[in-house]
C-alpha positions as CSV (number, residue, x, y, z in Angstrom):
1,L,149.2,211.0,88.3
2,L,148.0,209.9,91.7
3,S,144.4,210.9,90.8
4,I,144.1,209.1,87.5
5,P,142.7,205.8,88.9
6,F,140.2,207.8,91.0
7,Q,139.1,210.0,88.0
8,S,137.7,207.1,86.0
9,I,135.8,205.6,89.0
10,F,134.7,208.7,91.0
11,G,135.0,211.6,88.6
12,L,137.1,214.8,88.5
13,V,135.5,216.6,91.5
14,F,136.1,213.7,93.9
15,S,139.6,213.2,92.6
16,Y,140.5,216.8,93.0
17,N,139.2,216.9,96.5
18,L,141.0,213.7,97.3
19,M,144.3,215.2,96.1
20,V,143.8,218.3,98.2
21,L,143.1,216.1,101.2
22,F,146.1,213.9,100.4
23,S,148.3,217.0,100.3
24,F,147.2,218.3,103.6
25,V,147.5,214.9,105.4
26,V,150.8,213.8,103.9
27,G,152.4,217.3,104.1
28,G,151.5,217.5,107.8
29,Y,152.9,214.0,108.4
30,G,156.1,214.9,106.5
31,A,156.6,218.0,108.6
32,Y,156.0,215.9,111.7
33,L,158.6,213.4,110.7
34,L,161.1,216.2,109.8
35,T,160.6,218.1,113.1
36,H,160.8,214.8,115.1
37,Y,164.1,214.0,113.3
38,L,165.5,217.4,114.2
39,T,164.2,217.8,117.7
40,G,163.3,214.4,119.0
41,H,160.2,215.9,120.6
42,R,156.8,214.5,119.5
43,G,154.7,217.4,120.8
44,A,156.8,219.9,118.9
45,A,156.7,217.7,115.8
46,F,152.9,217.5,116.0
47,V,152.6,221.3,116.3
48,A,155.0,221.8,113.4
49,G,153.0,219.4,111.3
50,M,149.8,221.3,112.0
51,I,151.4,224.7,111.3
52,F,152.9,223.5,108.0
53,T,149.8,221.8,106.7
54,L,147.4,224.6,107.8
55,S,149.6,227.5,106.8
56,P,147.8,230.4,105.1
57,D,149.7,229.9,101.9
58,H,148.7,226.2,101.7
59,L,145.1,227.0,102.5
60,A,145.0,229.9,99.9
61,H,146.0,227.6,97.1
62,T,143.0,225.4,97.6
63,L,141.2,227.9,95.4
64,G,142.5,226.2,92.2
65,H,146.3,226.0,92.2
66,L,146.6,222.2,92.6
67,N,150.3,222.3,91.7
68,Q,151.0,224.7,94.5
69,I,148.8,222.8,96.9
70,A,151.1,219.8,96.4
71,L,153.8,220.8,98.8
72,E,153.6,217.5,100.7
73,W,156.9,216.2,99.2
74,I,159.0,219.2,100.5
75,P,159.4,218.1,104.1
76,F,160.2,214.5,103.0
77,Y,162.9,215.9,100.7
78,V,164.4,218.0,103.4
79,L,164.3,215.1,105.9
80,F,166.1,212.7,103.5
81,L,168.5,215.3,102.3
82,L,169.6,216.0,105.9
83,R,169.7,212.3,106.8
84,A,171.9,211.7,103.7
85,L,174.2,214.6,104.5
86,R,174.5,213.4,108.2
87,G,174.6,209.7,107.6
88,R,176.8,207.1,106.0
89,G,174.5,205.3,103.5
90,Y,173.2,206.2,100.1
91,R,169.6,205.0,100.7
92,D,168.6,208.4,102.1
93,A,170.3,210.2,99.1
94,L,168.2,208.1,96.7
95,L,165.0,208.8,98.6
96,A,165.9,212.6,98.7
97,S,166.2,212.5,94.9
98,L,162.9,210.7,94.6
99,F,161.1,213.4,96.7
100,L,162.9,216.2,94.8
101,L,161.6,214.6,91.6
102,L,158.0,214.4,93.0
103,T,158.3,218.1,94.0
104,A,159.6,219.1,90.5
105,L,156.8,217.2,88.8
106,N,154.2,219.1,90.8
107,C,155.6,222.7,91.0
108,R,158.8,224.1,89.6
109,Y,158.6,227.0,92.1
110,Y,159.1,224.6,94.9
111,L,161.9,222.9,93.0
112,L,163.8,226.1,92.8
113,F,163.3,226.7,96.5
114,L,164.6,223.2,97.3
115,L,167.6,223.6,95.1
116,L,168.5,226.8,96.9
117,F,168.0,225.0,100.3
118,T,170.2,222.1,99.1
119,G,173.0,224.5,98.2
120,L,172.9,226.1,101.6
121,A,172.6,222.8,103.5
122,L,175.5,221.3,101.5
123,A,177.7,224.4,102.1
124,Y,176.9,224.2,105.8
125,H,177.8,220.6,106.1
126,L,181.0,221.1,104.0
127,V,182.1,223.7,106.5
128,Q,181.2,221.5,109.4
129,A,183.1,218.5,108.0
130,R,186.3,217.9,109.9
131,S,188.2,215.9,107.3
132,L,188.8,215.9,103.6
133,R,187.3,212.4,103.4
134,G,184.1,213.7,105.1
135,R,183.9,216.5,102.5
136,Q,184.4,214.1,99.6
137,E,181.6,211.9,101.0
138,L,179.3,214.8,101.2
139,L,180.1,215.8,97.6
140,V,179.5,212.3,96.4
141,K,176.1,212.2,98.1
142,A,175.2,215.5,96.6
143,F,176.3,214.2,93.2
144,V,174.2,211.0,93.6
145,I,171.1,213.1,94.6
146,G,171.7,215.5,91.7
147,M,172.4,213.0,89.0
148,T,169.6,210.6,90.0
149,F,167.2,213.5,90.0
150,F,168.5,214.9,86.7
151,V,168.3,211.5,84.9
152,A,164.7,210.9,86.2
153,Y,163.6,214.5,85.5
154,C,165.0,214.4,81.9
155,T,162.8,211.4,81.1
156,N,159.9,213.8,81.7
157,V,161.3,217.0,80.4
158,L,163.0,215.9,77.2
159,P,159.9,214.5,75.5
160,T,158.0,217.7,76.4
161,I,160.8,219.8,74.8
162,S,160.8,217.5,71.7
163,E,157.0,217.8,71.4
164,A,157.1,221.6,71.7
165,R,159.8,221.8,69.0
166,R,157.7,219.6,66.7
167,A,154.6,221.7,67.3
168,R,156.5,224.9,66.6
169,Q,157.9,223.5,63.4
170,A,154.5,222.3,62.3
171,K,153.1,225.8,63.0
172,Q,155.8,227.4,61.0
173,Q,155.3,225.1,58.0
174,S,151.6,225.9,58.0
175,Y,152.3,229.5,57.3
């Protein structure tokens, strides 16, 4: 979706290369922000951003797997998920669901990985919570993230499922 405005002006090759460059830059920046949040050390955050964005897996997907190149939203999701689970407000929970949605729209493999990470992170924070109220707040935040993501994702998936059923019915009727 991000490349559509550029496709009409500059063509497909330029737009593809721009999306690849965007993924590397934004992914590295997201890893930088996540590492800085976790460690508070700018040097370590810079190195982590470089390692993340220049990882062999990321570089290997430049050969034509644009959906798997687009891993730039993963560190942003992890950052806002951890901030939501550790903080008091719901702004970070909504941002986490936004980045989970962006990840899901790019690559469902990465969605699965993030859902597994979310379960582990939530379980860890539930064990660490000292009070029943703290556990309830964590569960409410997880519910907000999950439901916001689910509703937004269904607006994309349900029309696709409906169209697939319609195409299958039309194919069956043609026989």
